[in-house]
N, C-alpha and C positions, 0 to 999 in steps of 0.2 A: 445840563439836564433840561433847562428851559428850552433850549434850541431844539432838542430832540422831541420834547413834548409838543412844541409848536409844529414840528414836522409831522408828527403822528396825527395831530389834529387835521392838518392839511390832507393827509392821506385818507382819513376817514371821510372828510368832506368830498374828496375825489371819488371815493367808492360810491357814495350816495348819488353823486351826479352821474357817474358812469353807468350805474345799474338801472337807472330809469329808462324804460322803453324797450328793453330786450337785451340780447347777448351783447356784452361789452368787455372791454379789456382795459386794464391799468398796467402801464409799463414804466419802468425806471431804467432807462438804457443810456443815460448820458445827459450832459448839460445842454442848454439851449444856445442857439447861435447868437453871437453878439450883435450882428447886423440884422437880426430878424430872419424871416422866412423869404428872403429875396434871392432868387437864383442869380440875378445880375451881380450880386456881391458874394456869391460862392455857396449859397444854400443848396444842398442836394449833391454836393461833390462826392460825398462818401456814403451815399445811401439813397433811398427813394425820396424824392422831393415832396411826396404826399399830396401837396396842393396843386402842383403843376405837372404837366406831361412833358416828356422828352421826345425827341425825334425817334430815337432807338432805345432799346433796353436789352439787358442780358438776363438769361435765366440762371438757374443754380449752377450749371456747368459753364457759365460765361458765354454760351452760344448767343449770337446776335438775334434779336427779335424786333420786328417793327412795332412802333408805338404810334406816334403821330404820323411818321413817314410811311408811305406805302411804296415809295421807290426813291432810290438815291444813286446818282451816277456821277463819276469823276471823269472829267475830260481827259483826252489823250495827253495833253501837255501838263496834266496834274495841277492845273491852276483854277479850275472852276467846278464847283459842285452844283448839280441841279437836283432839287429835292421836291418830290410831290407829296403833299400831305392829305390826310383823309378829309372828306367833305362833311362828316357828321360830328366833328368836335365842337364843343361849346364850353365857354367859361362858366364858372359856378354862378355868375350873375345872369346867365341865359343868353349872353351875346355869342355870336359865332366866332370861332377861332379861324383866322385865315392866314394866308401866306404873309400878309402885311404884319401880323403879330410876330411871326417867326423872324422876319427880317429885322423888325424893330428890336427884338430881344437880342439878337446877335450883335447888332450895331451898338446897342446900349451897353452890353457886356464888354465889348471891345473898348468903348470910351471910358467905362468905369475903371478899367485896369484893376479889378478886384483880385480875387484868388485865381481867376482863369486867365490863361495866357492865350489870348486871341489876337496877338499883335501881328501875326502873319496874315490876318484877314484884311483885304482892302475894303470890301463893302459887301453887304447883303441887300438884295432887292427882290421885291415881289414881282414876278412876271405876270401873274394873274392871281385869282383867288386861291388856287391850290398849288402853285409852283413858286419856288424860291430859287434864286441864283446867288451863290456865295462865291466871291472871287478872292483868290489868295495872291499874295505878292511873290510867293515862291512855292515850289512843291513842298508839301509838309503834311505827310499822311497822318500824323498823330493829331492834326486838327480835328479829325473825325471823332476823337474822344469826346469832344463837346456835344456831339449828337446824343451821347448816352447820359450826359451829366447836366446840361444846361436846360433847366425848366423854362417853358415858354410863358411869358407874361403878356397881358393885354396892352396893346399900344395906346388904346383910347383912355385908359384909366391909370396906367402906371405913373407913379410920381413919388414925391417924398411921403414917407409913412407906409409905403406898400408893404415893407417887410413886417409891419405890425398888423396889417389887415390884408393878407394875400388873397388875390383872386386868380384862380387857375382852372385848368381843365383836367386836373388829376383826380385820383379816386376819392379824395377827402376834401372837406372844406372846414375852415376854422370856426369854432363856436365861441371859445373864450380862451384868453391867455392872461394868466396872472404871472407876470415875469418873476423869475426866481422861485416859483412854486409849482405851477402846473400849466399844461396846455390841453384843451379838450377839443377834439375834432369829431366830425360825423361824416358819413358817406356823402359824396357830392351827387345829387340827383341828376345832374347834367352829364355825368361821366359816361363815356361811350363804351367802356369796358365792362367786364362782369362786375356786379355789385359786390361790395364787401360783405363778408359774413357777419360783421359786427355793427351794432347800432351806434356805438360810440367808442372812441379810444381816448384814454387819458394818459398823458405823458407827465411823469413827476420829475421835478428838478430839485429834489430835496437832499441830494447827496447819497453816497453809497450806503452809509449806515442806516439812514432812514428808509432807503429803498429795500434793503434786506429786512428791516423790521416790518415793512409793509407786506413782504412776502410771507414772513413768519405769521403775521396776523391774518393771512388769507385775503388781504386787500389787493395786493399787486399780483399779476399773473405772469409777468416776465421781467426779470431784472438782470442787468449786467453786473458782474462782480470782478474785482481784481484777483490776481492769482493768490494773494494772501488769504482771501476769504473763500476760495473755491471749494473747500471741504465742508463749509458750514451750510450744508444743504437742508432747507426747511422740510418739514413733513409735507407729503403730497406734491412734491416738486421733483423734477429730474434735472440733472446738469447736462447741458449741451455745450460741447467744446468745438467751436467753429475754427477750422483752419484759417490761417491768415497769412498775408504778406506784410503784416504790421511788424516790420523788422526793427531790430536794433543792431547797429554796427559801429565799429571803431574806425573813425577817419584816421588816415596815416598821411600827414603832409608829405607831398611827393618830391619837391625839389630842395636844393640846398638853401640855407637861410639868405634872405635878402630883405630889403625894405622897398616898398612901392606905395607912393601916395600916403606915406605916413603909417602904413600897415606892415607888421612883421609877417613875412611869408616864408614857408619852408622850415625844415627841421633837419639838422645834420644827422640825427640818428635814424629817423624814419625814412630819410632819403636813400638810405642804403638798401638795395634790393634784398640783401641777405637778412636784414632785420625784419623786413616785411614778410619774407618767405618763412622765416623761423616762427614768427608770431602765428601765421596761419596754420603751420604744421604742429605747433606746440600747444595750441589751445584745445582742450578736451571739451568740445561743445556740448556733449551729452551731460557732462558734469556741470557746465554752466547752466543748462536748463534745470537740472535738479536743484542746484544750490540757489540760484538767483530767482527762478520762476516757480519753485516748488513742484517742478515737473509739468507745469502747464504751458508748454510750448514745444517747439522743435528746433533742432540746430539749423542755423542759417549759413549758407555758403555764398549767397548773393542777395540782392535786394528784390529779386523777382522770382524766387524759388517756386517751382510748380506751375508757373504761368506759361502760356504757349511760346513766349519769346525768351524763356530762360534756356540755358544750356545745361542739361542734366550731367554733363561731364565736368562742369565747373565746380569741383569739390575734391577734397583729399582726405584720406583717413588721418585721424590723430596719430602722430608719429613723433614722440619726444626724441628718440635717438637721431632721427633724420634732422630735426630742428637743431639739435646741439651740433651735429656734424656740419650743418649749413653755416652756423656761426663760426665754428672753428676754422673751416676752410676759407672763410672770408676774412680771417684775421681778427675776429672778436674773441679775445681771450680773457678768462676770469682774473680779476684783480684780487687783492688781499681780502676785500670785503665781500667777495662773491659776485660782484657786478662786473660784467664784461667791459673791456676797454679796447679801443682800436685807435692807434695813432694819438693817444692821449685823450680821446673822447669817450666818456662813460656812456653806456647804453642805458640812459635814464631819461624819463620824460614824465609829464603830468598827464593824467586822463581826466578830462573835464566832463561834468554832468550837471544838469539843472538840480539845484539843491532841493527843490520841491518835489522831485520825482523819485520815489522810493525804489522803483524798479530799476531805473538807470543807475542809481547809487549802488544797488546790489550788484548790478552787472559790472560796474567799474571796479568795485572792491574784489569781486570774484576773479575778474581778469587779472588784476594786479597780483593776486596770490598765485595764479597759474603761470604768470610770466616769471615769477621769482626763480623757479628751478632752471629756467633758461639763462639766468644771469642778467635779466632785464629788470631794472627798477622802474616800476610804474607807480605813481603817487596819485590816488584818487583825490579829486579836487572839486567840491561842490560850489556852485555860484549861480548868479542870475543869468538869464539868457543875454542880457546886455553885457555882462562881464565875459561870457563865453564868446560873444560876437567879436570882442576885441582880440582874442587869441586864437580863434578857430582855424586861421590859415597857417598857424605855426605850431600848434600843439594838438594832439589827438583829442577827440570829443566823442562821447557816446551819442550818436544821432539816431533818429527814428524816421523811417520812410514807409511807403506802402501804397501802391496804386494799381488800378486795373489798366493802366496805359503804359506802353513802352517808353513814353516820354520821361518816365521816371529814370530810366537809364541815361537818357540824354542829359537830364538835369544834374546827375551825379558825376558823369564822366566826360561830357563835352568840354573841350578846352576853351571854347569861346565863352562859356558861362563861368569860368573860374572867378571866384570872388564877387559874383553878382548875387546879392541877397544871401540866401542860404544855399545856393547852388554850388556844386563842385568846391566845397570849402578847402580841400587839400591842394587845389591848383593842379590836379592831375592833367597830364597832356600826353597824347599819343596820336601821331598823324594817321596811323592805320585805323584806330578806333574812330577818329573824326571822319575818315573816308567811308567807313562802313555805315556810320550814322547818316551821312549825307545820302548814301545809296538807299538806305532804308526809308528815309523821308521822301524819296522820289518813287517809291513803289506804287503799283497800281491800286493797292488796297491795303488795309491794315493787316489782313491775313497774309498777304504776299510779303509784307515787311518783316514778319516774325523771324524767319531764318537768319536774316541779316543782323538783327539785334542780338540773336543768340550767338552768331559767329564772332561778334566783337568780344564776347566774354573770354575767348582764348587769349586775348591781349590784356584786358584790364583785370581779369580774374586770377584765380589761384594758379592756373598753368602759365600765366604771363607775369604781369607787373605787380600782382598782389596789392592793388591800389588801396583796398580797404581790408579790414578784418571783420567780416560779418559774423555776428554772434548767434542771435536767436530770432525766430519768428514767434510772436506771442500767440497763444491760444486766446480767442475771445470766449470767455466763459459766461454762459447765461443760465440762470435758474428759471425753468419753465414749468408752469403748472401742468399737472398730469392731465388736465382737461384741455390743454391747448396743443394743437398739432401745427407745427410751423414748417414741416417738410424739410428737404435738404437745404443746407445753407451754402452760400457761395464761399470761395476762398476770399475772405474779407480783406478790404484795404485798411489803411491806417485808421485808427479808431476815433478820429476827431468828430465824426458825425454819428449817424445811427445806421451803420452798415447792415445790421440784421434786418432792417425794414426793406431791404432790396427785394425780398420775396414775399412781402406782406400780403399781396393779392392771393397767395396760396394758403394763408393761415385759416384754420378752422377750429371751431369749438366742438369737443367730442362728448361733453357731459350734458345731461338734461338739467 
């Protein structure tokens, strides 16, 4: 009770600060970044970086729009990007933003090796005040994704502590940040784009319960809520359910068991193509959405559903008889306890999930129940991410992904990434997929690469290897004040950041 009282006091203080001086907003849409508001360390990957500009941006339908960049060209050998930036951009401290700052940011992000994979970049250099040359070590078209996500920082003043006091050329500047409580920002008077419709924005970091309490009290104007609270709509609010590729899927270790560098790799049950095929046919994903997400999501067939590089044919209807027939034909027959056996091997495995994640727990438990009629014994097992990391190459895990880049597919299915960090945890390998990925990375543009990424789904997806059993795409649910118009939302990526802010420039206040 004391914690909630303290949180509400913070909310009321926020309201007072935010309302001074004109139209303002109070938002509770997620936690604050651990490394601060530093793009070099990953800030802005999943939404608008607020304080910084990016070279390019995407509108609500993911169409590319220029931001800092006015022109961007890729050389015929696919190794050199030449980018021209606008001449009127300034940082919030009044200094001019030049090509030197762009080159510095890209080089710093590569050296930092934070959340961004810029390792294919050899170097970035300023050709003059407005032109930047970025050289790659190999053709890699998804490098262009950094143009949408990497906010530009000032070369002259960037250093330790930047993330706590960011200087940028974006639409807002920082006013005050009480870590663990709130962030207050105001429009950047140096911003080259249309001015914000709001005098101040206050972001609350007081947790889901306090955020919802703030909405009920009329203090907050936009809050994100989990599926479990999506029906608790306060008066004078409406619920907006943003589609997402914030997916959850079940990894299915691909090869037979072995040990490598002290790690267990592979699983004798999930290595059987019939098991993987039967799981994908025998899961009623509509029921999974209803039971585990309370209806606030959509069935998932892949990790990029609905994006331009997805394959709309990479799906199959729920078909329990076909799943059972697949298992019988492959020699998996029910034993006395109802669990199928083949050559003395029981169709049994654990499904791991992070114990702190109620949604993944619900998914694991629901999937386990739905696999029972197939004669497959799945045992939901909660644990820490450290514990999951020790078994994820040999046992299924409920993972979550979601990105606006086709690099997501590469990280999940490319054989060269098997076992590297959290990439390709099941050690999936298929030379045809690798060849298509290589061809896609050598495309002349991101748009030209899309059909090649989609083509690979015929091999790694449901019509092919059934490398994963994808389950659901989460709805991102927001309670929005009836006075706030936020317009169309994007198909949102994984919810680690503040993806709803991607279209913040279009938000308007409709009440007097």
